[in-house]
N, C-alpha and C positions, 0 to 999 in steps of 0.2 A: 238899481235893484241888484240882487244877488241870487245865485242858485239856492234853492231851498236845501235844507240839511240832508234830506234823503237823496236828492239828485247829486249834490256835491259828494256825498259819501260813495255813491256808486261810480261817479266819474273818477274819483281818486283811485279806483281799482284798475283803471285802464293804464297799461304800461306807458310810462313816460309822462303821465299827467300828474302834476303836483299842484301845490297851492299857488305857485306863481303862474302856471298855465291858466288855472281857473280865474285868478285875479285879472289876467290880461283879457280873457274872454269877457268877463264882467265889465271891464273898462270899455270894451267895444260894444256893449249893449247886449251881449249874448249871455243871458242869465237863466236859461232853462234848456232842458234837453230838446224840447220842441224847436226852439230857435237854433240850437246847435245843429240839429238834424237838417235844417234848411240851408245851412251855411256851406260855402265852398272853402275847402281847406287852404287852397292857394290864396284866396282873398284874405283869410284869417291871418296867415303868416305874413303877408304883405302889410296888412293893417297893423299887426303887432310890431313889425319892424319900424314902421313909421311912428307908432306910438312911443316906442322907447328910444328912437333915434339911433338904431343900430341895425345893420343888415343881417345880424346873426339869426334872427327869427326866420328870414326868408331863405337864407343860404344853408342853414344847419340841417343835415339829414335827420338828426334826432328831433328837432323841432317839427319838421315837416311830418315825420312819422307819427309823433305824439298827437299832433292836431288831426291828421288823417284818421288815426285810430279812434280818437275821441268823437269825431264826426260819424264814423262808421258805427261806433257803439250807440250813439244817440239815435241814429236812423234805425238800427235794429230794435232798440228799446221802444221807439215810437211805433214801429210795425207790430211788435208783440202786444202792444196795448190796444191795437185796432181789432 
């Protein structure tokens, strides 16, 4: 599955989140803001590093920040819908 167009568009407004970040999330089965809100940023970066065979995802401050901001955004978005 993939993020729906609306969720993808709002996720792309998060600093550091681009098409590749969204693609990696989708490859890990995170395909909605609800799923992203439940995720652990550290787990995501470790899984992404394993997925691409490179440690840059788990060692890069930019990657860690982008994923943390995306998860925080998703959590706020879900809370606002409640």
